[in-house]
Steps between C-alpha positions, in 0.01 A plus 500: 500500500691769690848417596396543863256214465183703509196386313399679182322836492133560545421448137721186484695627194810649659788406726407770752220733587731796435564388145134427457405847608738675273467276187214574254308198381241440212564850371407665835699820563752477781301732728178319427647171596633642819148632586346160422744323727447759780121455474535123505724512809258744672195291428677168594781578750581135551748377249363146512144627431622700204682214346206262550262743328743569211556128450130421497360802297812636324629860526256629245200349669610633850574849362170509319316423828701779678421740216127442568523647846812728473571784251815341375504695172488831690763379747730407216458841343564675832815293566626564152458878557677490838725774376197735492403773748544402867174479683666672797791733443565641846659223710672464827778240540664431839870410524757430765816714467737228386679437170278199434232756407726659231257449201197622693683805636699599190188474280378819670774748457626350170153516340417143437153518650427830325589364150246227553217749583513464878524756780660303776581601858763284652471500876779409739366271763641400836490123489359193332212458747393849414535429130285192531227674711478793270484273197213302668320821582532614141700811601754388246409399138815289475800444721861406534478167695738227600438224242361247752242748633242469226518116541443531880218753459325295224517195726375685805833444681574782741177686428144452619377354170635434150567822307570426127807692401743417216859540404489677167883530479815438701664820604851375551716189527785470758556835667509375862775419752571361841659785703652447843602735772869590499555317830433174313766545232687191639180289498463432129396138548123485541537192724627748759186710490297330774334768708512764228215732449409558135266738324317435177257749342187288535388143582376438146823592319782350303728637764340288772497191282860538378634575845320204646629272228854626538490445873344152473759401239772587756357317795309789665133462579343836411216445740702404810868591458451865395238774512354636175289804530324715236646857478408758231802539273556873581541402867755227453815706511385686817422169667844366411667811638298479819609136543132385489596251233818319394422507134238506233415340169354802335459709191736770372587777532506416875771239474719755337381770734612293795852489340479879419423573861769265636267284700491181295663294233361296217541133579366382162271600225192286453598436144758260661212306635276504193618690201206661327256459789198724495443754772235766458202524267268740336162388643143579397161397627378200301179686415692763303553263211125478425375832641773732358690298238627818316635646822659171586659474153634856528643437845669181390644664190640776723662257737635273233648799310661644817633153595657450154668850533631427857636159382757664280836567679555825314188646647562413863664825605213706342247277675682548833484875459130480440403276792737637773299816545344598831145402392614161380780308672645801687846351496851626407535453131833326538334236715232433230763500223705241684194269508394558141840486339630218710830664584484536881682509831434185702563651848807285560745727309438332160339633180290242311389505144183302430293644209222255581465614861148607396333429171157584350296234320124538495406140418305339789622140481223283643761250611637767734153540653487115558827529700359782708193291579723207610673729737174625643415136563853416627490771772142460618343799336292276268329241708273334243586338179456696176547439135829685467489515121139623486573778748819597315317534184208694646729754677809532277386656176754352261279534197431873553862578576607292195274691276618834628863393462437373147351840406825662612707262292634327814577122500212300654552145642314230327346377826457628850677214684855407533744347748694731737841458669469585868808461722635229280174294482259489206140599570267311266152667505349167403626346831427783760446261798880447521529858621231514758681318793701703743813294432750656739830375381748383756 
């Protein structure tokens, strides 16, 4: 039994589905077992149905039945050879010019895509709605997305119909801040922010959910006491300068750019709200996993390798040089270095040192996805009830990321769920309903 109280895995032999997928049984190779479980979940999406069949007929019986209608042996071989030649080498990946996209961006000039046999064009894109639309229209083969976006797209939230996309890897953790206009430097208590106009990058973003949670915890109703509007990150500083907004919870380098330009100060880093929170993701169409598995594997290897390189403090200045260029972030290198190294001016005359201002960890914790879904429900984006755990496991590809990390010698969690500390409260993914009520604290 998982420590989060979830029932056993699909085959009934492990404490979690993640362990089941990565653990070989009955002499089956690791990759073969992963393919068998993927086929089982695809044929019988409902967890209860899978368990009932497995209890009645046993895993061997169910898999034998599947093998009579699916080429499981060929699928196992193809998966085991995932490091082979990519089916499609020339790819387009859209990105927003923010430091959250560091692994996706740096993999281009620093050769991570090329060493995995790919010819990738990384395309700077104006905003998240454009990224989403180009992804849906198949103009991009993969994309830099806010980590809640594939969840929303897969559920048909904010789009005309469900579009199955997946989070293959998390691009960054932390790396955001609340920045306020200089005129508010004496208003550091959020209880004094009634009437403020805030910007976030997109409705389906960690920025929106973290800002709303922070406001609600401080007695501010984010729907009635303030205005929250979506503004593309590259436009945030200009809007702050023009007094169109009072502040923003946004990605870097624009928090630091507001300080650099003298128009804003950093109120707090979001790591102070939730240390280690996810932000952006490397996202792929769900169909890529079956239609171009070698391409998917090569892309994921590239991203995991780049992420591991960016995670090392000694590489941060080199990475800052690579991504600051005009065709990438197009920002002063000193601004990007302050973000990546964590030694930065706060806009109030101080110099802060926070090495974990931004971190890079590719593992897509499915418990984080559950929290995002609770916030979609909490703030009215998700109007119907869904199986949070099932959606998280469909969209956040912990198994694939874990295998890619393992191949690089990186530590891999033993399961894909854990508790999280968020503003002094513990989020238990086995009890998500506790986080779906507005709960504006007095």
